[in-house]
N, C-alpha and C positions, 0 to 999 in steps of 0.2 A: 504494500500500500504506500502511496505517496505520502511523505511526511505532512504536507499541508492538509491532506484529507484526514490523516490521523489526528492532527491538531484540532480540526473542526469536530471530529467525533468525540474527542476528549472534552471539548466545550459543551457539546450536546449532552454528554454524560453528566455534566455538572448542572444541567437544567437551564443553561443560558437561553434567554428568549430574544434579547436584542444585543446588537453591537453598535455603538455610536461612534462615528469617526469619519476620517478622511484617508482612504487608502492612497498609497503611492506605488511607484513601479516596483519597489522591493516587496510589496505585499501582493503582487498580482497572482502568484500561485495560490496563496491563501484565499484571495478574493474569488478565484475560479472554483476553489473547493467549497467556499461558502455558498456559491450560487445554487448548489443542489441540496442545501441544508434547510432545516426548518427554522433556523435562527434568522431573524430579520435584521438586515443592515439598515441603520438610520444614518443617512449621509448628512453631515452637518456642514456649516460654512467656516468653521474654525475648530481646531483641535481642543481649544479651551472649552468651547460650548459642549463638545462631546464628552470631555472629562467631567464637567459639572453634571451633565445628564447621567453619566454612569454612576457617579458618587451618590446622586439623589436616588437613583434606582436602588442602590445598596441601602441607603438610609431608610427608605420606605418599606423594603421587602425583607431586609436582613440577609439577603443573598448578594454576593458580589456583582455589581454592575460591571459591564465590560466596554472598553473603548479601544479604538484602533488608530494608529498613526503610522506613517512611514518613518524613515530614519531621520537623523539630523534635526532640521528646523521643525519638522512635524512633531518629533518626539520631545524636543525641548519645550514645545508649547504645552505639554502635559505637566510640567513641573509644578505650576501653581495648583493644578487640579490634584496632583498627588499630595501636596501639602494640605489642601482643603479636606481631602478624604482622611488623611492620616491624623490631623489634629482634631477633626470633627468626628472621628471614629465611625466612618462610613465605609463599608466593605466595597472595594473596587479593584479590578484587575485591568491593567493597561497592557495592550499588545503593541509591540513596535517591530518595524522591519530593520534590516541592516544589509549592507553590501555583502557579497560572497566572502566568507572568511577563509576558505581554503585556497582560492585563486581569484584574484581580482586585477583588472587592468585599468582601474580608475584612481590609483594612488589613494590619497587621503580625502578626496573630494566628498564633502558632506558628512564625513565620518566624525562623530562625537562619541566619547565613551559614556553613553547614556546609562548603561547598567550601573556603573560606579557613581554617576551623577545622581541616580535615583536612590541609592542605598541609604543616605541619611534621612530620607523622607518617606520611606516605605517599610513594610514588614518583610518584603521579599523582592529581590531584584536579581535576575539571572538571564544569561544568554543560552539558547539552545545550541549545543555544539554537535549533537548526534540525534538523529530522528528517533532512535529507540528510547531516548530519555523523555520524550514529550509527555507520555501519559503520567509519569511520576511527577514531572515538573508542574504540569497543569493542576494535578490533584493537590500538590503541596501548596501552590500559590492560592488556590481557592480555600483550602483548609485554614491556612494562616490568616488570610485576609478576613475571613468570617468569624474566627475565634475572638473571644474577648481578650483584650480590647481590639475591636475591628480596625481595619485600616486599608492602606493601598498596597498593591503589588505591581511589579513590572516584569513582563516576559518578552524577550527579544528573539525573533525568528529570522536568522539570516537567509538571504535569497537562495543560496546554494543548498542549505539544509532543507528548506521548504520543498525543494525539487527532488531530493533523494528518496530512495525507497526505504521502508521500514517494515519489520515484521512484528512490531510491538502491538499490544492490545491495551485497552483502557482499564483502569483500576475501579473497583467498586467504590462508591461514595459511602463511607462508613460514618454514621452519626455517633455522637457521644453525649453523655449527660454531664452537665457542669456539677462539680462537687459542692456539697453543703458545708456550711460553716461549722466550726468546732463547737460542741455543746458547752464546754466551759467558757468559751468566749461569749456565747450567747447569754449564758447566765450572768456573766460580768456586765454585759451591756444592759440587760434587764434590771440589774441591781442599780446601775448608775442612773437609769431613767426613773426608777422608783424613788431614789434618794434626792433627785433634783427638785428644786423648788419651782423652777420655771423652765421646763423642757420645751423645745421647739423642734419641729421637723422641717428639713430642707429636702426638696426633690430635685435631682439633677438629670442630665441627659441619659445616663446609663439606665435609669428607670424607664425612660421613653423608648429606648432601643428595644428592650426585652419585654415590653408590655406588662409591667408590674402593677398596673392600675388596680386590679382587683385586690391584690394583697395589701397595697397601701391604703386603699379606701377602707378596708376592714380594720386596719391598724388605727386609722384616724377615727373611725366611728366607734370602735370598741374602747379606745383609750381616752377619747375626747381631746386629743392634742391639737393644737393649732399648727398650721403649716404654711410655708411659702416655697417658691421654686426659683431655679435659675432660668435664664432665658431659654436654654435648650431643654429644660424640664417642663416647659409649659404644656398643659393639656393632659399630663399623666392622670391627674384628678380634675374633674370638672370644676372650673374656677368659680362657679356659682355656689360652691359648697360654703356653708356657714362658718367653717373654720379656716377658710383660705384668707391669708393676710395680704398677699400680693406677690409680685415678681421682683427679684433683685436685679433690676436693669442697670443699676449703678453699683459700684463697689462699696460706697459708704455715703452717709449723710442724706439718704432718701428717707421718706416718711416711714417706711417699714423698718428702717434700721433702728428705730426706737425699740422695737420688739427684740431685735437681734442683740442689742446692747443690754436689755433687761434679762434676757435668757441666761441661765447658768449652765445649760447643756443644749447642744444642737445635735440632733440625730441626722446625719448627712447621708442621704441615700442616693447613690448613683452619680456622685459628682467627682470630678478630678480637676487638677490644677490647670489643665489645658484650657478650660473655659475661664473667661474673665472672672476674677474672684467675686462672689456674691457678698462677701464680708472679709474683713481682715482679722486673723487671730492675733492675740497678744499674750505673752507669757504671764501666767497668773490670772488670765481672763476666762472667758467662757470656754468650757470644755466641749470637745467634739468627739462623737462616735462616727467613724467612717464605715459605712455599709456599702460594699461594692463587690464586684467580681475579682478585684485585685486590691492589694494594699495601697494606701495613700502614698503618693510621691511627695515627700516632705520638702517644703521650701520656706521662705521667710514669713509668709503670711498664712501657711496652712500646715499644721503639725498635730494631727489628731492624737488624743490620748488612748484611743482604742480602735483597732482595725477589726471589723467583722467581715471576713473574706469568704465568699461563696456565692451561690446562686442568690440573687437579690430577692426574688419572690419567696423562696424558701426561708431565707433569713428573716424577712419581715413577718411572714406567717408565724414563725416560731417565737418571735419577739412579742407578737400580739398575744399569744397564749401565755407567755411568761409574765408580761407586764400587767395585763388586765386594765381596769378602769383607773385613770389617774385622778387622785383625789385633791391635788393641790389647787389652790385658787389661781386661775389663769384669766380672770376677768380683765386684767390689764391688756392682754393680747386682743380681747374683744374691742376695747376702746381704740387700740391702734388700728384695727381693721376698719372701724367706723371712720376714722380720720383718713386712712388711705383711700377708702372708697369715695369719700367726699372730695378729696383733693384730686384724684385721678379723673373724676367725672365732671369737674368744674366747667370745662369748655366743650362738653359734649353737644350742647345745643347752640353753640356760637355759630352764627350764619354769615360771618364776614367772608369776603372773597377778595383776593386769593384766600384759599382755605387753610385753616389751621390743621396740622396733622392730627390733633386730638379729635377734631370733628370728623375727619376721614375715618378714623378708627371706629367711631360710633356708627357712621353710615354703613360701613362694611359689615360690622357686627349685626346690625339690624336687617341687612339684606341677604345675609348668608345663613344657611342652615348649620346645625351643629357639626356635621361631618364635612362641610365644604372647607376648602383649603386656601390659605393665603401664603404666598411665598414672598420673602423680602430679599432685596439686594442689601448692600451695606451703605448706611448713611445715618444722619442724626435721627431720621424718622423711625429707625429701628428701636431707639430708646422709647419713643412714644408708643409704638406698638407693643413692645415688651411690657411696659408698665400698664398700659390702658386697654389693650385688646384682650377680651375675656375668652379664653379657649375652653371649649366644652368637650373636647376629645383629643386623643393622642395625635401628634403630628399634623395638626390642622393649622399651625403657624410655623412654617419652615423658615428658620433664620439661622445664621451662622455666627456663633459667638466664640469660635475657636481660632481659625485663621482670619475670619471676618474680612474676606476678600470681596472686592467689588466685581461685578460682572456675572455673578452666579444666580441672581434672582430669576431671570427669564428662563435659562435652561432648566432650573429646578421646577418651575411651573409647568414646563412642557412635559417633563417626565411624570409629574403628579397627574396631569390630565390624561396622559397616555395610559397610566396604570389604573386610573379611576375615572373613566369617561362619564360616569353618571353623576359625579360631583362637580359643583362649580369650583373653578380655580381662578384666583386673581393674583397677578404678579404686581407687587408694588416696588417701584424703582426710583431712585434719584436720577436726574438727568445725566449726571456723571457716570454712574454705574451702568445705566441702560446703554449708553453709547459704547461701552466696552465689549458688549456682545450683541448689539442690536441687529447684526446681520442674521441672527438665528430666527428673526421674525419670518424670513423666507422659509426656513426649515419648518417652523410651526405651521405655516400656511400649507406647505407641501404635505405635511403629516395629516392635514385635515382636522386640526384641533379646534375646539371651541374654547377660546381663551380670552380673558380680559387682562390687559396690560395697562397699568396706570403709571405715568411718568410724572413725578413731582418736580415741577419746573421752577427753579430759582436761578438758573444760569450761573451756578457756582458750585464749588465743593463745600456744601453746607455744613457737614460734620466738622471739617477743619476750621471753617469760619467760626463756628460756635466755640471750639477750643481756643482759637486765636483771641476771641473776645474775652473768654474766661481768664486768659493769661494777661489781659490788659495790653495786648499788642495792637498796633494799627491794622486796619483792614487792608491787606495787601496780598496780591499774587494768587487769588483763588477764584476770580471771575472769568467766565468764558461766554462765547456765543453758542447758540443751538441752531440746528436746522429747523425747518418747518416740519414738526413731527407728524402732522396730519398728512402732508404730501409724502413724507418719508414712508409712513406706514402704508399708504395707498400704493406706493410704487412697488411694494413687495406683494401686493395682493391682499393686504389686511385692510381693515376699515378704521380710518383715523377720525378722531373726535377732538374738538377743543371747546369745552364749555366756557361761557363768559359770565356765569352766575352760579351761585350755590344751588338754586333750584334746577337749573339746566343740567348741572353735573349729576344730581340725583336721578333725573329723568334719563340721561344718557347711560348711567351705570345700570339702571334697572333694565333698560332695553338691551344693553350689551350682555348682561348676565343671562338673558333669556333668548338670545339669538345665536345663530350659527356663525362660525368663522372667528378669526382673530381680531379683536377690537383693541385699539390702542388709544388711550385717553391722555391727552396733554393737559395736565391739571396744574394751574399756577398755585404755588404753595406759599404760605406765610410762616416764616420761621422767627418772627419778631419776638416771640415769648421764650425761645430756647434759653437765652442767657438769664432772663429775669426769673424763670422758674427753676431750671436745672442747675444754675450756678449760684443763685442768690436766695430765692424764696425757701427752698427746701432746707437750707442751712439755718435760716432765721426762724422758721415757723413749724418745726417738727417736734417740739417737746410735748409729750403727752403725760398728763398726771394720772 
């Protein structure tokens, strides 16, 4: 059997449904083998779009997404995507091509050592040097990338190896059960919770990955504990819950940090230090129990007093049995919740135009069902969505709080819609981030997706402007011009819209959500309250008695 045929069979054996990417001449044997496969090739307009799509597939399914590039400049375009998946714990396998390794007449033309380039930002990076090794290498790449903590992998198939014959056969995919936490460790954790005067629960991204919702909900309801989440832990528990305090969108000095500072113990489920810190630990301060698949990575701001290592759901279920009802007076947390709810909803009905991001949050929440999905690119609006958008279910607000790269919002939305065609999907982007992968609008149109893309237009890099103002620097170096987004969208075969009032935006959004095709809405945004609220007000007005 030709090695490229064997490679495709090995991918089929792993259950691969889609490969996102851009083939090159070094992939042509592989591409020809793929032609007769049940794996669907999704041709993108840039390798970065393909990588973000593959990573989001992994994030939503728990199975490694797959993307494809040629050698050299194609493969190096995957570097940001590899870091995105690796830091965000999204399982993904990248496939790359290479010139013949046994005999080549092209010198060093286009040749970069991509395998070694990828090693610091992946869990697995190897070149195939013998066709007989393909089944084992594919199996190992998929196993490692899916295991906790998930991440990225890279496999390079040289042109001459793809064309050679192999007699190897694929390996069975063998599943495994994650180990449970040690009983003595669980007893110690339960005792710490019982002895605490003001315990608080934090839910992070790891709980979102492995669907620990049922176990955590029972823990919350049975113990009566209050909880908050990190940005990537949003939606694990329905945020309408009476014990939900809020999301730690900032590392300190937000309204909910009153509760964190009052707590003498935080049970931290599914978090690791890759995500922007939801709070800062101090020696002699609040104690932390780290509950995760792996022990905590200690650093200056996070050094838990106890690691509960094992399957998260199992650990939480057993803690529920051991802890029982918490009898301590936690009414203070209830007062913090009331204050957080009041503060975060203050501008929900503000009808000014250009539109406040807080108002956009409210409009989207009102128009979307519990299971519908919003994906975010990266910008200052991400803070407003993290703090103010109420998630009702797992992975219904897809944001990146690990690498926090621009350009991922649109590709993420495309995969979400591809996987869940019956759900409404809205992609919210800043004008800066949108333009970094805006060419994928053509891909979305070609895929036949029904998608709503909102561009928050302030003709600037708004996140950095906010930081610049907070540091009392002059406004400098962050303004740019934009194309006519309506004409730009239409040129790709999408439908462009530009509302000129609050009411017109609501009408356009409702129409777009219930219509076929890709709808791109150019929405003027008002960021005038960023500094006054996020830099000033929350530091002056957050004391709760």
